[in-house]
C-alpha positions, 0 to 999 in steps of 0.5 A, a space after each residue: 781856351 783849350 779846345 778838344 775835338 771829340 769824335 762821334 764814337 769816343 767816350 767821355 772818359 777818353 775826351 776828358 783824358 785828352 783835355 787833361 793832357 792838353 791842360 797839362 801841356 799848356 802849363 796853365 797851373 804852372 803859370 798861375 803859380 808863377 804869377 801868384 808871387 813875384 820873384 826878382 829876375 836874379 832869384 829866378 835865374 838862380 833857381 833855374 841854374 839850380 834846377 839845371 844842376 839837379 837835372 844834370 846830376 840825375 842824368 849822370 846817376 842814371 848812366 
């Protein structure tokens, strides 16, 4: 459960923004998507490696 501390003078919009930020950082949606469909450990490792290669290529392109 995500708890957001709201101060007295804080607007609802600001509190909602804090909640959304905490929600995204907690990775709730990512975990739900991962649990929706089972993937074998070998497939999971392969996708992680492919993502790492992609990130490295993007980083090299930026430099």
